One Martini backbone bead per residue (centre of mass of N, CA, C, O) as a GRO file, in nm:
protein
  170
    1MET     BB    1  -0.383  -1.341   9.908
    2PRO     BB    2  -0.191  -1.558  10.032
    3SER     BB    3  -0.111  -1.842  10.094
    4PRO     BB    4  -0.088  -2.047  10.332
    5TRP     BB    5   0.068  -2.159  10.587
    6THR     BB    6   0.342  -2.366  10.615
    7PHE     BB    7   0.587  -2.543  10.740
    8LEU     BB    8   0.802  -2.454  10.533
    9ILE     BB    9   0.750  -2.146  10.553
   10ALA     BB   10   0.795  -2.121  10.856
   11LEU     BB   11   1.084  -2.230  10.861
   12HIS     BB   12   1.198  -2.019  10.670
   13ALA     BB   13   1.123  -1.766  10.843
   14ILE     BB   14   1.272  -1.843  11.102
   15ALA     BB   15   1.554  -1.879  10.983
   16ALA     BB   16   1.570  -1.591  10.869
   17GLY     BB   17   1.546  -1.444  11.136
   18TYR     BB   18   1.798  -1.565  11.265
   19ALA     BB   19   1.998  -1.480  11.042
   20LEU     BB   20   1.962  -1.179  11.079
   21ILE     BB   21   2.054  -1.164  11.373
   22PHE     BB   22   2.324  -1.330  11.384
   23GLY     BB   23   2.465  -1.178  11.154
   24ALA     BB   24   2.467  -0.898  11.282
   25VAL     BB   25   2.622  -0.968  11.535
   26ASN     BB   26   2.881  -1.076  11.394
   27LEU     BB   27   2.945  -0.818  11.226
   28LEU     BB   28   2.947  -0.610  11.484
   29ARG     BB   29   3.156  -0.755  11.612
   30ARG     BB   30   3.499  -0.722  11.709
   31ASN     BB   31   3.547  -1.038  11.798
   32LYS     BB   32   3.701  -1.209  11.591
   33GLY     BB   33   3.744  -1.565  11.647
   34SER     BB   34   3.585  -1.637  11.866
   35VAL     BB   35   3.387  -1.851  12.017
   36ALA     BB   36   3.126  -1.692  11.972
   37HIS     BB   37   3.167  -1.643  11.670
   38ARG     BB   38   3.173  -1.941  11.584
   39ILE     BB   39   2.897  -2.024  11.695
   40LEU     BB   40   2.726  -1.809  11.555
   41GLY     BB   41   2.820  -1.890  11.272
   42ARG     BB   42   2.701  -2.174  11.276
   43ILE     BB   43   2.411  -2.093  11.323
   44TRP     BB   44   2.388  -1.913  11.076
   45ALA     BB   45   2.459  -2.125  10.861
   46VAL     BB   46   2.226  -2.314  10.920
   47ALA     BB   47   2.003  -2.108  10.870
   48MET     BB   48   2.083  -2.053  10.576
   49TYR     BB   49   2.047  -2.341  10.471
   50VAL     BB   50   1.750  -2.358  10.541
   51VAL     BB   51   1.659  -2.128  10.363
   52VAL     BB   52   1.762  -2.238  10.096
   53LEU     BB   53   1.634  -2.526  10.097
   54THR     BB   54   1.333  -2.435  10.144
   55SER     BB   55   1.301  -2.262   9.884
   56PHE     BB   56   1.267  -2.514   9.685
   57GLY     BB   57   0.965  -2.576   9.813
   58ILE     BB   58   0.889  -2.279   9.722
   59ARG     BB   59   0.606  -2.221   9.472
   60THR     BB   60   0.375  -1.969   9.505
   61ILE     BB   61   0.404  -1.738   9.301
   62ASP     BB   62   0.413  -1.933   9.003
   63GLY     BB   63   0.465  -2.265   9.060
   64GLY     BB   64   0.779  -2.228   9.024
   65PHE     BB   65   1.069  -2.152   8.912
   66ASN     BB   66   1.289  -1.873   8.984
   67TRP     BB   67   1.501  -1.614   9.056
   68LEU     BB   68   1.506  -1.687   9.360
   69HIS     BB   69   1.643  -1.965   9.318
   70ALA     BB   70   1.903  -1.853   9.203
   71LEU     BB   71   1.979  -1.707   9.467
   72SER     BB   72   2.001  -1.966   9.631
   73VAL     BB   73   2.236  -2.085   9.478
   74LEU     BB   74   2.430  -1.853   9.530
   75THR     BB   75   2.421  -1.871   9.840
   76PHE     BB   76   2.521  -2.155   9.867
   77CYS     BB   77   2.797  -2.092   9.742
   78THR     BB   78   2.898  -1.856   9.923
   79LEU     BB   79   2.874  -2.007  10.188
   80THR     BB   80   3.061  -2.245  10.120
   81VAL     BB   81   3.313  -2.077  10.049
   82GLY     BB   82   3.333  -1.934  10.323
   83LEU     BB   83   3.380  -2.196  10.487
   84TRP     BB   84   3.623  -2.299  10.328
   85SER     BB   85   3.809  -2.055  10.373
   86VAL     BB   86   3.841  -2.080  10.683
   87ARG     BB   87   3.958  -2.370  10.675
   88LYS     BB   88   4.211  -2.250  10.493
   89GLY     BB   89   4.276  -1.943  10.616
   90ASN     BB   90   4.088  -1.737  10.443
   91ILE     BB   91   3.971  -1.462  10.582
   92ARG     BB   92   3.901  -1.259  10.362
   93ALA     BB   93   3.709  -1.443  10.204
   94HIS     BB   94   3.523  -1.505  10.434
   95GLN     BB   95   3.425  -1.218  10.486
   96ARG     BB   96   3.309  -1.164  10.202
   97PHE     BB   97   3.110  -1.403  10.174
   98MET     BB   98   2.949  -1.353  10.437
   99THR     BB   99   2.868  -1.062  10.385
  100GLY     BB  100   2.725  -1.118  10.116
  101SER     BB  101   2.520  -1.319  10.229
  102TYR     BB  102   2.389  -1.125  10.428
  103PHE     BB  103   2.307  -0.896  10.224
  104GLY     BB  104   2.126  -1.086  10.062
  105LEU     BB  105   1.926  -1.133  10.291
  106VAL     BB  106   1.843  -0.839  10.326
  107GLY     BB  107   1.735  -0.808  10.038
  108ALA     BB  108   1.518  -1.026  10.064
  109PHE     BB  109   1.367  -0.894  10.296
  110ILE     BB  110   1.294  -0.636  10.150
  111GLY     BB  111   1.135  -0.783   9.928
  112VAL     BB  112   0.920  -0.901  10.117
  113VAL     BB  113   0.815  -0.622  10.251
  114ALA     BB  114   0.758  -0.467   9.963
  115VAL     BB  115   0.536  -0.685   9.911
  116PRO     BB  116   0.205  -0.676   9.988
  117ASP     BB  117   0.127  -0.995   9.912
  118ARG     BB  118   0.286  -1.096  10.127
  119ARG     BB  119   0.283  -1.232  10.438
  120LEU     BB  120   0.407  -1.011  10.624
  121PRO     BB  121   0.239  -0.766  10.529
  122GLN     BB  122  -0.032  -0.906  10.587
  123MET     BB  123   0.015  -0.938  10.890
  124ALA     BB  124   0.045  -0.634  10.953
  125VAL     BB  125  -0.260  -0.585  10.872
  126HIS     BB  126  -0.430  -0.861  10.989
  127ASP     BB  127  -0.187  -0.973  11.224
  128LEU     BB  128  -0.008  -0.806  11.440
  129ALA     BB  129   0.007  -0.987  11.690
  130ALA     BB  130   0.146  -1.231  11.558
  131LEU     BB  131   0.392  -1.079  11.448
  132THR     BB  132   0.489  -0.975  11.722
  133LEU     BB  133   0.523  -1.251  11.855
  134TRP     BB  134   0.723  -1.367  11.652
  135ALA     BB  135   0.942  -1.144  11.678
  136GLY     BB  136   0.976  -1.169  11.986
  137ALA     BB  137   1.064  -1.465  11.996
  138LEU     BB  138   1.313  -1.432  11.825
  139ALA     BB  139   1.454  -1.210  11.993
  140LEU     BB  140   1.463  -1.360  12.262
  141THR     BB  141   1.613  -1.622  12.179
  142ALA     BB  142   1.853  -1.481  12.048
  143GLY     BB  143   1.937  -1.308  12.291
  144LEU     BB  144   1.994  -1.545  12.484
  145THR     BB  145   2.209  -1.676  12.311
  146VAL     BB  146   2.406  -1.440  12.298
  147ALA     BB  147   2.439  -1.395  12.602
  148GLY     BB  148   2.555  -1.677  12.657
  149LEU     BB  149   2.800  -1.660  12.459
  150LEU     BB  150   2.930  -1.400  12.595
  151GLN     BB  151   3.012  -1.574  12.861
  152LEU     BB  152   3.236  -1.689  12.734
  153ARG     BB  153   3.547  -1.792  12.753
  154PRO     BB  154   3.839  -1.749  12.636
  155GLY     BB  155   4.042  -1.931  12.481
  156PRO     BB  156   4.298  -2.046  12.361
  157GLY     BB  157   4.497  -1.998  12.137
  158PRO     BB  158   4.639  -2.084  11.868
  159SER     BB  159   4.822  -2.342  11.780
  160PRO     BB  160   5.078  -2.446  11.584
  161ALA     BB  161   4.943  -2.745  11.554
  162SER     BB  162   4.649  -2.660  11.429
  163GLY     BB  163   4.679  -2.484  11.197
  164SER     BB  164   4.501  -2.290  10.959
  165ARG     BB  165   4.208  -2.336  11.069
  166ASP     BB  166   4.271  -2.129  11.339
  167LYS     BB  167   4.279  -1.874  11.203
  168VAL     BB  168   4.275  -1.521  11.284
  169ALA     BB  169   4.161  -1.210  11.284
  170ARG     BB  170   4.315  -0.891  11.410
   0.00000   0.00000   0.00000
């Protein structure tokens, strides 16, 4: 059985859950560059940074740093370059780095649930009610956030004076 849940591990898991949901929504939405896309993207990026940064404090697998921490460094870099790219108006690079960061998160999630000794699979076996409540709370709060953001009216398009920072892919 894994070590008990700590605040850091719980924060890491919650942020990862939100990142999985918000990242999927943003990738699947057709209206890239909208106000909702930008806000969801910012929420997703913050959640991803929380996941990456909290991972450095989690060393319960073997007591030290391991290859998972190297993946966190890589994710920090791809996420940062993706944000920098959109600020510079390089939408293609932004799309690639953010999509890669998201699918890295999906791969990490698959790795978490595939190892029976990890916390989430153990919860599924020993405390399914708590796992269901946790997943339901994440889905409900994320769903309400997305529903609220989708109600936003599209703002005016980028003005010529706004510079390349506001370029969007059409």
